[in-house]
N, C-alpha and C positions, 0 to 999 in steps of 0.2 A: 280148556283149563287145566291146571296141574295140581294134583293133590300130593303134598310132601308129608309123610308119616314118619314120625320120630317115635321108636317104640319105647315104651317105658321101662325103667329097671324096677326091680323091687322096691317098694317104698314110694313109688309115684314120680320119682326124678326123672327127666328125659335123659335118654342115653347119648352119650358123647358121640357123634358122627366120626367117621373116619377122617383124620385131619387132612385136609386138602390145601393146596396153596391159597392163600389169601389175597385178595384183590382190595386195593385201597389202602387205607392208612393202618400203622402200626396197632396192636392191641391197646386197649386200655391200661395205663400204667398201674403197677402194683401187684398183678398177678393174684393168685389165689389168697395168699395171705392178706392182701389188701381187702379182697372181697369178704373175707370173714370178719375183719376188723369193722368194715363199714356196713355189715349186715346184707341181708339178702334183699329181693324184691326191688322194685322201681326206686324206693328211697336209697337204698345202698348202690345202685347203678348211677344215680344222679350224684351222689358223693364222690364216686369213684371219678365220674366224668368231670367233675369241678377240679380235679387235679391236672387235666389235659391244658395245657397252655394256650393252644390254638383253638379258638372257637370253631373254625371250620372243620378241624379233625373231630372236635366234640361232637357236632352235628353228624358227621359221617359215622362216627362210631355208635351213635344212638340209632341212626337209620340201620345199621348192620345189626344191632340187637332187635329191632323191630320186626327184620326180615328172618333172623336167624332160625334154622341153619342154612337158608337160601342165600347165596353170595348175592350181594347188591349188583354186580355186573350181569349175573344170570337173571336177575329179576328185570333190570332195566332193558336187557336185550331180549326177552322173552315175554313178558307180561305188561311192562308199563305200556299204558294206552292201548294194548293188544288184547289181553286176555285174564280171566280170573286166576287168582292163586289161592289154594287152601293148604294151609299149614297145621298139621295136628301135632301138638307137642306132647301131649300126655303129661303135662306139668301143669296143676291147677294153680299152682302159686307163681307162674311166670310173671303176671302182672300184678303180683300183689302190693298194695300200698299205693297205686295208681288212683283209684277212685272205687267206692264201695257204696251198697246200700246205706250203710251208717253214715258215709260222708254226705249222701243225698238228704237223709234225716236231720243232720247237723246243719245244713244250709237252710232247710226249711224253718228249722228253730231259731236260726241266726235272724230272721225277720225281714230279709232284703230279697226274698224271691217273689216275684209277681207273675200272676197267670198272664200268659200271653207274651210278655216281655223276656221272661226267662223260663217258663215252664208252661208246657202244652199238655193237656189232658184228652187223650185220643183213643177211638175204638173203631174196629173194623168188623162187621159182621154181616153176612149175608150179601157181600158185595158192596157195602156202603161203609164209606170213612166218614166219621163225625169227629168234630172238635168240641169240647165240653168245657171250655175256659169260662169261669166265672171272671169277674173283674176284682181288681185289687190284690192284696197280699195271698200268697200261697200259704195258708196255715196248714200246720200239720194234720189237724183233725179232719180238714176238708179233702187235704190230698189223698191221706191214706184211706178215706172212705171211698173215694172214687177207685183207686186201686183195688180195695176190697171187693169192689163191684165190677171188676173185669176190665177197668181202662187202664191204657198204658200211659207212663209219664215220659216225657222228652224234656231234659234239662238242656237249654239252648246253649249256655256258655258256662260249662263247668269250671273253665279257668278263672272265672270271676269269684268262685266260692271255693276252689280248691288250689291251695299253693303248690301241690304236686303236679296237678295237670297243667297249672301255668308254666312251671318250670320245665315240664317234658315238651310242651309245644313251641316255648320259647328257644329252646336249642334246636328243635328239628326244623324250624322255620328257615334257618340258615342253610340246611341242606337243600331244601327246595327252591329257594329264591322266589318264593310265594307264599302268600298267607297260608298258614296252617291252623285250622280250626277244629272245633270238637263239639259233638252233641253225646250225650248219654241218654241211654233208652232203657228203662226198667218196665218189664213186660210180665203180667201175672201168669200163672200155669193155665194151658189150655186157651191162650187168646192170641189175637193178633191186633197190633195197633194201627197199622198203615195199610193201604191199598199198594197193590203193585206199582211201581213207578221207576223211572230212573232219573238220575242226577246229573248236574254239571260239574261234579267234582270227582277226583280220584279219591276213592273211599278205601280205608283200613279199617275193618271191623275188629275188634279186639275184645273177645268175650271175656268177661270180668267174673261174673258169677252164673252158676246154673248152667243152663243150655238153651239152645234156639236152633229151630229147623229152618233152613235156608234153601230157597230156590232162587237160581240166577239164570237170566235169559240174554242170549245175544241181541244185539239192536235189529230191530225188524226191517229196516231199510237203511240205504246210505245216508239220507239226512238225518238220521239218529246216531250215526257213528261219531264219537266226541262231540256231542251236542253243545250249544252255547248256553242252552237254558234247560232247566229241569222239566220233566214231564207233567201233564196232569195226571190225576188217579187214573189207572188203567183197569179194564175188567179181566177176568180169567180167560174169556173167549178171545182176547186179542193178543195172547201170549205166545201160544205155541208150546213146544217142549222145552224145558230147560236144559241149558248146557251144564249145569253143576246144580246137584242137590246133595245137602249134607246136614248134619246135625253139629253145630259147633258147641264145644264143651270149654270150661274155662282153661286159659292159657292158649287156646287156638287163635288163628289168624285167619281172616278172609280178605282178600283184596279183589275189587272190581274196578275196571275203568268207567269213566263218565259215559253214559248211554246204554250201559248194561242194566236191564229192567232186574229187579230184585223184590223180593218180599221175604219177610221172616214171621215164624208164627212159633208160639210156645207149645211143648209137649205137656200133657195133661199132669206130669208128675213133678215139675220143677218149674221155678220163675227163671227169668233171664235178665241179667245186667250187662249190657255191652256199651262199649264206647266207640263211636266212629270217629277216626281222625280222618281229616279232608284237606286236600290241597288242589292247586292248579284250577281255580275258578277263574275264567275270564283271562288265562295267561297263554294265549296262543298265538300264532304267527299273525293271524287275523286281527288281534287286539293290538299287536304291536303296529300293523299297517294302519289301524285306525288313528293312531297318533301321527304316524309317518306321512301318510299322504296328504293332509291338510297343511302340514308343516312344508312339505316339499312344494305344493302348490303356491301356498304364500310366498315363499322365496322365488318361485319362478316368475310370478306376477310382478315382483320387485324388481327382477335382474334381466328379464327376457322380454322384450317388446312383442315377440310372437304370441304371446299369452294374453296381451293387452288388446290386440288388434280386434276390430268389431266383426260380429257375426254378419254373414251376408244379408242383405236387406230382405231378400225372399225366402229365407230358408224355412220360415213356418209353412210355406205353401208346397214344400216337397219333403220335409221331415215329420217325424212324428209317428204314432201308431197307425193313423188313417192312410199314411202313405207308404208303409212298410213293404207293401207287395209292388210298388210302382218301379218300373225300369226306367231309370233317369240318370243321366250322366252327372247331374248336379249332386245326386245323393251319394253316388260313388266318390266324388271328390269330397264331399262333406265328410264321409266315413273316413277316408284317407287322411284328411287333416287331423282329425280327433285322434286317431290311431298313432299318427306322427308326434303330436303334442303330447300324449301319454308315454311315448317311448323317450321323448326328451325329458320328461318329468324325473327319470331315474338320475340324471345329472345333478337334480337339487335335492335328492333325498338326504335329510340329515339322520342318518342312521343312529349314531352315537347320541345325539341329542333325544331323539324319541326312546331310544333304550334307557336313558337316564330318567325320563318321564315315566315310564313303567317302573323303574326302581324307586321313584318318588312315592308313587301311589302304593308300592309294597311296603315301604317304611311307614306309611301312614296307617296301613293294615296291621303291621306288626305287634306283637306283644312286647311290652318292656322287659330288658333283660332281668334274670335273677342273678343276684349277687352271691357269691361264697362269702364266708367269714372274712378272708383275707383280702377279696376284692373290696368289701365294704370297708374294711380299715383303710384301704390305699385309696379310697374315693371319696368324693364330697359327701356321700352318703354316711361315713363313718367318722366325718371331720367332727372334733370334739368341742365345737362351739357350744356355750351354755351359760346361762344365768348364775351366777354364784356371789355370795358375799356382797350383794347390792349392785352387782353390775355384770355385764358381758365379759366372759372370758373365751380365750382362744378363737378369736374371730377373724384375725388377718391369715389369709392363705399365703404363706411365704414360699413363693417360687421363685427360684434362682436359676442361673445358667448350669448349674451343675444338677439340678432336680432331674432325676431319670423318669421318663414318662412313656407310656403307651396307650393306644385305644383300649377301651374296656372290652370290646369286641369289634371284629372285623366287619361285620354286617350291620353296625348300627348307625353308619353314617353313609351319605350318599352327596357328592358335590355335582351341582347343577348349574351350568351357565344359562341363566334365563335373561328375557328381555329387561327385566327389573335390576338385574345384577347378579352376583355370584351367590347361590345359595347352599347352605350346608343343611341337609335335612338330616334329623336324627330321631331314635326312637327311645331315647331313656326317659322321657317324659310322657310317653304314651300311657294309655289306660289298658287295664286288663278286660275291659268291655269294648268291643268292636266299635271303632270311630266315636267313642265317646269325647275325645279330644280332637281339636283341629289339628291338621300337620304341624309339626314343630320344625322350626328351621331358624338358623342364623344367616343375616346377610353379612357377607364377608367382603373386605377390600379384596380386589382381585390380585394383589401381591401376595396375599396368604395362600393361594392356590397350590403353590408349590410344597407348602408345608403340609397341608393335608395329603396331598400325594404321598409325601415322604413318610409321614405316619401310617398311611395304609400300606405302603411297599416295606416298611421296617416290621410291620407286626408279624409276629407275637413278640419280636424283641423290644426292650427298650432302648430309648435315645436320649441322650442328654438335651435339655432346652437349648443349650448354647448351640447345638447342631441343626436346629431347625433353619431352614433356609430362607429367613427373614434378614431384611437389611441391617436393622439395628437390634442390639440386645433388648432394649425397651420393646420392641414389636415382638420379639421372640417370647418374652415373659408375659406381655398382655394377652397374646394368642393362646399360650399354655394355661393361663389364669381362666380365660373365658371358656375354654373347653372343659376344664376341671370343674368349674362352677356348674356346668351343664351336666356333669355326670359322664361325659364322653371320654375323659382321660382318667387314668389311674397313675399313681406314683409307685416306684420300685419299693419305697419305704414309706411308712406314714409321714405325713407333714408334720405332725406334733405327735410327740411320744407322749402316751397317758400311763 
């Protein structure tokens, strides 16, 4: 593990490290003046990111901010899926505005938080982890009584209750190409809420308030390196010595890969509020092959008679575990045949189609995009259709060949060629609650494929509707109107001036 300490200047602000060559995209536009105008903290950061035209660059800049002052290239080369990273910033306000105990209290008072579904009440004492969830709504009086009696509170989907967390995660997910989720944890002084365990996600712990004592342990065996699933609760006797032990304070960051065992407890003199940002759950080569190999076998069975030939009539007599130690030429021939068929399977592997299926799952996992004011004005979400003077006004979406359009975000659509036809999956109608909605898609005529690819390759530049590679102007306008109505496209200028 690596610890990076940024020594504070007088007044608590983090010292600016010596300038080094940057890797990746250019700085957020506007510089110090824009930073002053937009304000500090996470809200100001998100406003500055809103002026970045390319959503991919926007995501890369947010990732850079999350790790700063560690460069993303250094992090990916030395820590990602390998080793923990601790960044001490000496800046308690670094995450200001992202989420707070006041935000948790406001969510409880909003009446939409339910025990078990959204909020877990937990405790860990004398080696025993317990969950204390009642049924029904998480009423403030009940929740804060649990907390006052030493229980930790875990909010499972803060993005559903905090627009800032939603905005933050919706940008970051495009950097990872994998679902980015979050939980928040509020722990009373002198307590621990969870037993030692490891997770199946890459975890970024952002200390928001107070402080917390952390211990992180290496995977105990090869089978627990980058595991597919999280562990059960572990005991102290199973852990060994930690590879990292620290006290996180507000503004600090702790990253650890999936499979690293961890536990956190509060010191007697302060509560702790942190948010764990997570990604890369079931996003491995093995998960890709789970989609790839069945598809390859299906194709091989259709196209190659060798896969359709019958098994030997007597193979049950010499194959199987009971016969595994037998020396038999028939066993050798059988093994060689299976190996030969597996090797030939490579010729039928539909790699691109399998990747599209991974992307399709990712788009279903995604949070919907958060629009800036200008994006809203130039999209269906700001279209001024309304009831006025006894009837509807500004209803017709007047797109012409000269209307300039572009995708709202680069990562909000995926074109998939499936058995049922050409499908365009999109995220603009997703929910802030994980999988509350079914996957959203449009079935397109195959001749529209080139136009979707043209929109993707042109992003973030605007193009005229007349330049879409459809056969007729009517088709160009029809496709652009459909995509606009689904929130997938924005126009360079509002279609209706209000």
